[in-house]
N, C-alpha and C positions, 0 to 999 in steps of 0.2 A: 358668408359664402351663399347661404340660402336666399338672401336678398338679391344678390348679383344673379343667381341662376334664375330666379323668377323675373327679374328685370329684363333679362335679355329677350325672351320671347315677346314681351310687351312692346319693347322698342321696335323689334323686327315687324310686329303686327302693325304698329303705328306708322312705320316707314312705308309699308306695302299699302295701307289704307291711304296715305298721303299721296302716294304715286298714282292710285286709282282716281281719287277725287280730282287731282290736278289734271290727270290725263283726260277725264271726261269733261272738264270745264275749258282747258286752253290746250292748244297744241304744245308739244314738248318744247318748242323754241319760243314760245310767246312769253311776254313779259306782262305783268299786271302790278299794279301799285295799290298800296294801302296808305292813304294819307301821303306823306312825303317818302315812304319806304317803297322802293321797287323790289319785287320778287321774281326770281327766275326759277321756275318749277324744276327744271332739270338740275339746277345746282342744288336745290333743296333736297331733292331725291338722292343725289350723289353724296351730299354731306351726311344725310341720315344713314345710308349704307356704310359710309366710312366710320360713323360713330358705332354702329352696330358691329363692324368688324374689330374696331379698337377695343370694345368691350368684351368681345370674344377672346381677343388676345390677352386681355387683363385676367379674365377668368382662367385661361389656360396657365398663365404665369402663376396665379394663386394656387391653383390645383398642383402645379409642380413644386411650388414651396412648400405646401402641405405635405406632398409625398416625401420630399426631402427631410422634412421635420420628423415624420413618422419613422424614416429609415434611420435618422440619427438617435430617435428615442429606442428603437429596436437594438442599435449598436450599443447604446449605453446599458441596456439590459444584459446584452450578451458579455459585456466587459466587466459587469459588476462582479467584484471579488466575493468569495464565499467567507462569511465572518464566522467560521468554525473550523477548528483544527484539533485532530486527535493525535498528532504525531508526538507530542510530548508525552501523552498518555502511554502511547506504544513504546517509546523509549525507556520510560521509567519501568515498564513491565519487563523488558528485556534486560535492563540493568539489574533487576532483582535476581533474575536467573543467572546472568554472568557472575554476580556476587556469589552465588552457591558454588559455582565452579571454582571461583577463585580462593573459596574457603576450604575447598576439598582437602582432606588429609590424605597421608599415605603417599604412593608414588605421585612425582609432579607430573602435570600436563606437559611441561616443557620437554622437548625432545632430547636436548643434550643432557639434562640432568636425569632424565628418565633412563637413558642408555646406561649411565654409570651405576645408578641404583639397581637396575635390573640385573646387571652383571654381577654385582655383588650378592644379592639375595637369591637370584634364581640361576645359579651356576649350572653348567652342563655336567660338571662333576666336581666332587669336593677334592681339594688337595690334601695329601697325607698330613701336611702341617697344620691343618684346621682342626682345632680341638673339639671334642664332644660338646663342651659348654657353648663353644661359639656356634655350632650348628643348631644346638638348641635355642639360643638367642635369636638366630636368623629365622627359625621356624616360628618363633613367637612374633617377630616383627612382621613376617609375611602374613600371619593370621590377622594381625591388627590392621595391615593395608586392606585385606579383603573385607574386613568388617567396615572399615572406613568407606570403602568403595560402595558397599550396600547402603551405608547411612547416607552417602551423597545422593545416590539414585533415588532413595525415598524422599529425601528432602525436595529433590527437583520434581518428583511426581506430586508432591503436595503444593509446590509453587505453581506448576502448570495447572492443577485443579483450580487454584485460586484465580489465576489469570484467565481461565475460561469465563468466568462470570464477568470479569472486567471487559474481555473481548466481546461478549454478548451485548453489554451496555453500549459499547463503542459502535458495534454494528447496527444496533437499533437506531441510534443517533444519526449515523451516517446515511442509512437508508432513508430517514426522515428528511434530512438535508438535501439528498439527491432528488427526492420526489417533489420537494417544495422549491427546488432551484428556478429562478427566474431568467436565467440566460445560459448560454453555451458554456461560459467560463466557469460559472458556479457548478454546473453539472460536471464538467471536466475535473474541477478540484475535488468534488465529492468522490468522483470515480477514482482518481488518483490515490485519495485516502483509503477507499475500500481496498486497493491494491496493496497499499502499505500494510493494512491489516493482515491481509492474506500472507504477505511476505513475512511479517513479524510472526504469525502462527507457524509458518514453515521453518523459520529459524528456531523457534521454541522447541519444535518437534525434533529437530536435529540435535539440540542441546540435550533433550531427554534421552534420545537414542543413544547419544555419546555417553552419558552417564551410566546407563543400563549395560551398554556393552562393555564399558571399562570395569564395572563391577563383576561382570560374567568373566572377563579376561583375567582378572586378578584371582578369582577362585580357580581357574584352570592352570594358571601359572603356579599357584600355591599347591595344587594336587601333584603337578610335575615335580616341583622341587622337594615335596614330601617324599614321593617315590625314590629320588636320587639319594636323599638323606637315609632313607631306610636301607638302600642297597650299601651304602658306605658303612653304615653302622653294622651291618651283617657281615661285610668284608672284614671289618677290624675285629669283630668278635670271633670269626673262624680263623683268622690270621692267613698267612701265605705259606706256611711250612706244611709238613705231612700231617694230615688229619689224624685225630685219634682212632686207633684200631683196638677194639675190645679184645681182651685175652682171658683166657681161664686162670684163676688163681686158687692155689692149694693152700689150705690152712692146716696149721698143726702137723706139717710134714706128711700129710696123707696124699 
């Protein structure tokens, strides 16, 4: 390309010089011969100018091809895929949190099973047919549910604390990949994975909040059921007849 660019002005200068020399020696329409060869100065000038224009067209075509090659090279960089993916790491982290919820003891997270269990253990009032022993066993079971809820919340807190260090490592890797991206596609893929990390942390925060709220709800429900049990026990102790009225008693006929 450099050779062609330097050759173009030389040819142009040569053509101009030829025109000046021939014009000074012979008229534009005159013919002169060298040996058996007859030269026409006007044709020589025209052919030289045609060669210069042809060379200029070739240079333009070469420049256009170089521009297209550069454009294709840029497109190749932009379409290059990012050879880095943290999605599986994020999924594994969420799976561990979900496993803790699945292992939770006490009241089930399933709505249908929860309704039946809650109605049995946390009644609005106790029927007269429910024995004192049954009320004691229910109170014991409610206490166990509350303890399990607190245990699950603490396990989730420990898991989230462990996940934070893994998230920090993933964030560092993703930022490095984003800064070293060679094209638009790699930068976009790195950005998408950063958004996936943000979404994972949001889901994890919701899981943690869910277990904490569940533990608090179990404790409040246990307190409400304990109040109802105490009311029923007191009612049965006092009975529904006429309460005892103290009277004076005389001993030894006095």
